[in-house]
C-alpha positions in Angstrom: 0.0 0.0 0.0 3.0 2.4 0.5 3.4 2.2 -3.3 0.3 4.2 -3.7 0.7 8.0 -4.3 -0.4 10.4 -1.6 -0.3 14.1 -1.2 -0.7 15.5 2.4 -0.9 19.0 3.7 1.1 19.1 6.9 2.5 21.8 9.2 1.0 25.1 10.2 -1.7 25.3 7.5 -2.9 21.7 8.3 -3.2 22.8 12.0 -5.0 26.0 10.8 -2.3 28.2 12.3 -0.4 29.3 9.2 0.0 32.9 8.4 1.7 35.2 5.9 5.2 34.3 7.2 4.5 30.6 7.0 5.1 28.3 4.0 2.7 25.6 2.8 4.2 22.2 3.7 3.3 19.3 1.4 4.3 15.7 2.0 4.4 13.7 -1.2 4.6 10.0 -1.0 5.5 8.1 -4.2 4.9 11.1 -6.4 6.4 14.4 -7.4 3.4 16.1 -8.9 3.2 19.8 -8.1 0.4 20.5 -5.7 -2.3 23.2 -5.9 -2.5 25.3 -2.7 -5.6 24.7 -0.7 -8.4 27.3 -1.0 -7.8 30.4 1.0 -4.0 30.4 1.0 -2.4 33.3 -0.8 -0.4 32.7 -4.0 2.4 34.7 -2.4 3.0 32.0 0.2 5.6 29.4 -1.0 5.1 25.7 -1.1 7.8 23.4 0.5 7.8 19.8 -0.5 8.9 16.8 1.4 9.2 13.8 -0.9 9.3 10.2 0.2 9.7 7.2 -2.2 7.8 4.0 -1.3 10.8 2.1 0.3 11.8 5.1 2.5 8.2 5.7 3.6 7.7 1.9 4.3 10.8 2.0 6.5 9.6 5.0 8.4 6.2 3.4 8.7 7.6 0.2 10.1 9.8 1.9 12.6 6.9 4.0 13.9 8.3 7.4 12.8 7.1 10.4 14.8 7.1 12.4 11.5 4.6 10.0 10.0 2.6 10.1 13.3 2.2 13.8 12.9 1.3 13.4 9.2 -1.4 10.9 10.2 -2.7 12.9 13.1 -2.6 16.5 11.8 -2.2 16.1 8.1 -4.9 16.6 5.5 -5.0 14.3 2.6 -5.3 16.4 -0.6 -4.4 13.7 -3.1 -4.6 9.9 -3.2 -7.0 7.2 -2.2 -8.7 8.2 1.1 -9.6 4.6 2.0 -6.1 3.4 1.6 -4.8 6.4 3.6 -7.2 5.6 6.4 -6.1 2.0 6.5 -2.5 3.1 6.8 -3.5 5.5 9.7 -5.4 2.8 11.5 -2.6 0.3 11.4 0.2 2.7 12.3 1.9 2.4 15.6 4.4 5.0 16.9 7.6 3.7 18.3 8.5 3.8 22.0 12.1 4.5 21.0 12.3 8.0 19.6 16.1 8.1 19.0 15.7 7.3 15.2 12.9 9.9 14.9 15.0 12.5 16.6 17.9 11.8 14.2 15.4 12.0 11.3 14.1 15.4 12.4 17.6 16.7 12.8 18.6 15.6 9.3 15.4 17.2 7.9 16.1 20.5 9.7 19.7 20.5 8.5 18.5 20.0 4.9 
């Protein structure tokens, strides 16, 4: 199922706290199609993409990544099969060991 393409709005606009100094954060899984900004978001606000190929996403899913946890909990699916996304969400379990996720966040922030 991780081979399916999904596009998810994450970050401040998904939490309804984005403003003019924010960017629109889009998680793309198994696709690199440019995304249309959700309604009500100014054209002047830039889009930032985080792209995961299937194998990387599967690895993060299996290790219980905190990043994916936030995508499932706060993210808004804007592209892809909703039923398959809901199945992934229902079966996801966040890890009790967060050292991998902390390293993951640090590398994303450094990028």
